[in-house]
C-alpha positions as CSV (number, residue, x, y, z in Angstrom):
1,M,-14.3,-12.1,8.2
2,N,-11.9,-14.7,6.8
3,H,-13.3,-13.7,3.4
4,L,-13.9,-10.8,1.9
5,A,-16.9,-10.1,-0.7
6,R,-15.1,-8.4,-3.7
7,Q,-17.8,-5.8,-5.0
8,Y,-17.8,-3.7,-8.1
9,F,-18.6,-0.1,-9.3
10,E,-18.8,1.2,-12.6
11,T,-17.3,4.5,-13.8
12,D,-17.2,6.5,-16.8
13,K,-13.6,5.7,-16.4
14,G,-14.0,1.6,-15.8
15,T,-14.4,-0.4,-13.1
16,V,-13.6,-0.2,-9.8
17,E,-13.0,-3.5,-7.6
18,Y,-13.2,-2.9,-3.7
19,T,-13.6,-4.5,-0.3
20,R,-15.8,-2.3,2.3
21,Y,-16.7,-3.7,5.6
22,G,-16.9,-2.0,9.3
23,S,-18.8,0.8,10.7
24,G,-17.6,4.4,11.4
25,Q,-15.3,7.2,10.0
26,P,-14.3,6.0,6.6
27,V,-10.8,5.3,5.9
28,L,-9.6,4.5,2.0
29,F,-6.5,2.5,1.5
30,F,-4.1,2.8,-1.8
31,H,-2.7,-0.9,-1.6
32,G,0.9,-1.7,-2.0
33,G,2.4,-3.5,-4.9
34,H,1.0,-7.2,-5.8
35,S,-1.9,-6.3,-3.3
36,N,-5.4,-5.9,-4.3
37,A,-8.6,-5.3,-2.4
38,I,-9.1,-8.3,-0.2
39,D,-5.6,-8.0,1.5
40,R,-6.0,-6.6,4.9
41,L,-2.6,-6.0,6.3
42,Y,-2.9,-2.4,6.3
43,H,-5.6,-2.8,8.0
44,L,-3.7,-2.3,11.5
45,G,-4.5,-0.1,14.2
46,F,-8.2,0.5,12.9
47,D,-11.2,-0.7,15.2
48,P,-13.5,-2.2,12.7
49,S,-16.3,-0.9,14.7
50,K,-15.0,2.8,14.7
51,Y,-14.3,3.1,11.1
52,E,-15.5,1.6,7.7
53,L,-12.4,0.2,5.6
54,I,-12.6,0.6,2.0
55,T,-10.1,-1.2,0.5
56,P,-9.9,-0.7,-3.8
57,S,-7.8,-2.6,-5.9
58,R,-5.4,-0.1,-7.7
59,P,-5.9,-0.2,-11.9
60,G,-4.5,-3.2,-13.3
61,Y,-5.2,-5.3,-10.1
62,G,-8.2,-7.4,-9.8
63,K,-11.4,-6.5,-12.2
64,T,-10.0,-2.7,-11.5
65,S,-9.6,-1.1,-15.6
66,L,-6.4,0.2,-15.9
67,Q,-7.0,1.3,-19.6
68,H,-7.1,5.4,-18.8
69,N,-6.0,5.0,-15.5
70,E,-2.4,4.2,-15.9
71,S,-1.2,7.9,-13.4
72,A,-1.1,8.6,-10.3
73,A,-3.7,11.4,-11.3
74,A,-6.1,9.6,-12.9
75,T,-5.7,6.8,-10.3
76,A,-7.0,9.4,-7.9
77,T,-9.8,10.8,-10.3
78,L,-11.4,7.3,-10.3
79,M,-11.0,7.2,-6.5
80,A,-13.0,10.2,-6.1
81,A,-15.6,8.7,-8.9
82,L,-15.5,5.6,-6.3
83,L,-16.0,7.6,-3.5
84,D,-19.0,9.6,-5.2
85,G,-21.1,6.4,-5.9
86,L,-20.5,5.2,-1.9
87,S,-22.4,8.6,-1.1
88,I,-18.6,9.0,0.7
89,H,-17.0,12.5,0.7
90,R,-14.4,13.0,3.5
91,V,-12.1,10.4,4.2
92,I,-8.4,9.4,6.3
93,L,-6.0,8.1,3.5
94,Y,-4.3,5.4,3.9
95,A,-1.2,4.7,1.2
96,A,1.0,1.4,1.6
97,S,4.6,1.0,-0.3
98,A,3.1,1.7,-4.6
99,G,0.3,3.1,-3.1
100,G,1.8,6.0,-2.5
101,P,1.8,8.4,-5.7
102,S,-1.6,7.7,-6.2
103,A,-3.0,8.5,-2.5
104,I,-0.4,11.5,-3.0
105,A,-2.1,12.7,-6.1
106,F,-5.8,12.3,-4.6
107,A,-4.8,14.2,-1.7
108,A,-3.6,17.3,-3.7
109,K,-6.1,16.9,-5.9
110,N,-9.0,16.8,-3.2
111,N,-7.8,18.6,-0.3
112,D,-11.2,19.0,0.8
113,R,-12.0,15.5,0.9
114,V,-9.1,14.1,2.7
115,Q,-9.3,14.5,6.8
116,K,-5.6,12.9,7.6
117,L,-3.3,10.9,5.5
118,I,-0.9,7.9,6.7
119,L,1.9,6.9,4.4
120,A,3.0,3.6,5.4
121,S,6.0,2.5,3.7
122,S,5.1,4.7,0.7
123,V,6.9,5.5,-2.4
124,T,6.9,9.6,-2.7
125,T,9.4,10.1,-5.8
126,T,11.2,8.4,-8.5
127,W,11.4,5.0,-7.4
128,L,13.2,2.3,-9.3
129,G,15.5,3.3,-12.4
130,Q,15.4,1.2,-15.1
131,K,19.2,0.1,-14.7
132,D,18.3,-0.9,-11.4
133,R,18.7,-4.6,-10.5
134,K,14.8,-4.9,-8.9
135,Y,13.7,-2.9,-12.0
136,R,14.9,-5.0,-14.6
137,L,14.2,-8.4,-12.7
138,A,10.7,-7.0,-11.8
139,K,9.8,-6.2,-15.7
140,R,11.0,-10.1,-16.1
141,L,9.0,-12.0,-13.2
142,F,5.9,-9.8,-13.2
143,R,4.9,-9.4,-16.7
144,P,1.7,-11.5,-17.8
145,P,1.3,-14.6,-18.1
146,I,4.9,-15.4,-16.0
147,Q,3.9,-13.4,-12.4
148,S,1.1,-15.7,-12.3
149,V,3.0,-18.9,-11.8
150,A,5.4,-16.5,-9.8
151,W,2.3,-16.4,-7.1
152,L,1.4,-19.7,-7.6
153,F,4.4,-21.0,-6.1
154,V,4.4,-18.4,-3.4
155,R,0.8,-19.4,-2.3
156,F,2.0,-22.9,-2.3
157,M,4.9,-21.8,0.1
158,A,2.6,-19.8,1.9
159,S,0.4,-22.6,3.0
160,D,3.0,-25.5,3.1
161,A,6.2,-24.1,4.1
162,P,5.8,-20.3,5.9
163,M,9.2,-20.4,7.6
164,L,11.2,-20.8,4.5
165,L,9.1,-18.6,2.6
166,G,10.2,-15.9,5.1
167,R,13.6,-16.8,4.8
168,L,13.6,-16.5,1.3
169,F,11.9,-12.8,1.3
170,F,13.2,-11.5,4.5
171,R,16.2,-10.0,2.4
172,E,13.9,-8.3,-0.4
173,F,12.6,-6.1,2.4
174,S,14.8,-5.8,5.0
175,T,18.7,-4.1,4.6
176,Q,19.4,-6.1,8.0
177,S,22.0,-9.0,7.6
178,R,20.2,-11.4,10.1
179,H,16.6,-12.0,11.9
180,L,15.3,-14.8,13.7
181,I,12.4,-15.3,12.0
182,S,9.6,-16.1,14.2
183,R,6.5,-18.4,13.3
184,P,3.9,-15.3,14.1
185,E,6.1,-13.0,11.5
186,A,6.1,-15.8,9.1
187,F,2.8,-16.5,9.3
188,R,1.7,-13.0,8.9
189,L,3.7,-13.0,5.8
190,A,2.5,-16.0,4.5
191,A,-1.3,-14.7,4.8
192,A,-0.5,-11.3,3.0
193,L,1.6,-12.9,0.1
194,S,-1.1,-15.3,-0.4
195,V,-3.4,-13.2,-1.9
196,Y,-0.7,-11.2,-3.7
197,D,-1.4,-11.1,-7.5
198,S,1.3,-8.7,-9.8
199,G,-1.9,-8.3,-12.5
200,R,-1.2,-5.6,-14.8
201,G,-0.6,-3.2,-11.9
202,F,2.8,-4.0,-10.7
203,L,3.8,-3.0,-14.1
204,N,2.6,-0.1,-14.0
205,D,3.3,0.8,-10.4
206,L,7.0,0.7,-11.8
207,K,6.2,3.9,-14.1
208,Q,4.7,6.1,-11.4
209,E,6.0,9.6,-11.0
210,V,5.5,12.2,-8.3
211,D,5.9,15.7,-8.5
212,Q,6.9,17.9,-5.6
213,E,4.3,20.3,-6.8
214,S,1.7,17.6,-5.2
215,L,3.4,17.0,-2.4
216,T,3.5,20.7,-1.3
217,R,-0.7,20.9,-2.3
218,V,-1.4,18.1,0.4
219,D,-3.0,19.8,3.1
220,C,-3.9,17.6,5.9
221,P,-2.0,16.5,8.7
222,T,-0.2,13.5,7.7
223,L,1.8,10.8,9.5
224,I,4.9,9.3,7.6
225,L,5.5,5.7,8.7
226,H,8.7,3.9,7.7
227,S,11.9,1.8,8.2
228,K,15.5,2.7,8.7
229,Y,15.8,-0.5,7.3
230,D,13.4,-0.8,4.4
231,A,15.1,-2.4,1.8
232,S,12.0,-2.3,-1.2
233,V,11.4,1.4,-0.8
234,A,14.2,3.2,0.3
235,V,13.8,5.5,3.8
236,Q,14.6,8.5,1.7
237,H,11.0,8.9,0.2
238,A,10.0,8.9,3.9
239,R,12.4,12.1,4.1
240,H,11.1,13.5,0.7
241,A,7.8,13.8,1.8
242,K,8.4,15.4,5.6
243,E,10.5,18.0,3.2
244,Y,7.5,19.0,1.3
245,I,4.4,18.0,2.4
246,P,3.3,21.3,5.2
247,H,1.8,19.3,7.9
248,A,3.6,16.5,8.1
249,Q,5.5,14.2,11.1
250,L,7.7,11.2,10.5
251,V,8.3,8.6,12.8
252,L,11.2,6.1,11.9
253,L,11.2,2.6,13.2
254,E,13.8,0.4,13.5
255,N,11.6,-3.1,13.1
256,P,13.8,-5.7,11.2
257,W,11.7,-6.4,9.0
258,G,12.5,-3.1,7.1
259,H,9.6,-2.6,4.6
260,M,7.1,-5.1,6.0
261,I,6.3,-2.5,9.0
262,W,3.1,-5.0,9.7
263,I,5.0,-7.9,10.2
264,D,7.2,-8.5,13.1
265,D,7.0,-6.9,17.0
266,C,6.9,-3.4,15.9
267,R,3.6,-4.1,14.5
268,I,2.8,-2.5,18.4
269,E,4.4,0.5,18.0
270,V,3.0,0.6,14.3
271,E,-0.4,0.2,15.4
272,K,0.4,2.9,19.0
273,Q,1.2,5.6,16.4
274,I,-1.5,5.0,13.4
275,Q,-4.1,5.2,16.4
276,K,-2.6,8.4,18.4
277,F,-2.6,9.9,15.1
278,L,-5.9,9.6,14.3
279,I,-7.7,11.0,18.0
280,N,-5.5,13.8,17.9
């Protein structure tokens, strides 16, 4: 299980790259920004002996086609085609970070196909404005081919200096002024970042929108997990989703790593909340 084999499915809208493992109830993951099909960080809380974990690379990431799939609604249609190809009708849906808009669009368009929805540190409304410092930085840093060089440097640090990498990234994820980073935290972060590559996907993520009507059309039980200290996707996104999704419950976390709720010791609480939600 150290390496997941990438698989590919051809649709009339292009290629979908994905990984698939485990057995049992299918779970479809919409990964966060810079991530892809082989990232397993978000699988926390899911026992692969009970759940089949399906993680496609979203459009622009890996080898999943971006052309004609730029919008959240088009991505939702593409992923529905993947499920059709896998002969899977109904899933638990999980969205992390920038995967939120596409997952919300999927749930809004396919009520009969989504048993439950989990929004983890997810974007649920307008994210970064064009005048935002992070937006301007992302436009420069994560465009091809510069993004490839940036992530090559990150992978080098993940291998050779994970503690330093943790210190460099902490303030990107958390509004906490300080935190004594443990070795397990640093190694979990390094493992995640070591598979990151923005491709053309992240610049497309910056353009994603979530309309309020889509949130109101989500008709399944929904769990919203979000940190009060999220510096990447503000906690207002979680409150916005709770306001408009009819059957939503909101759990606000006080984890020191903010956006990366899967990294620090609070991950035990994240796992507990997910498992409680799944069995109820």
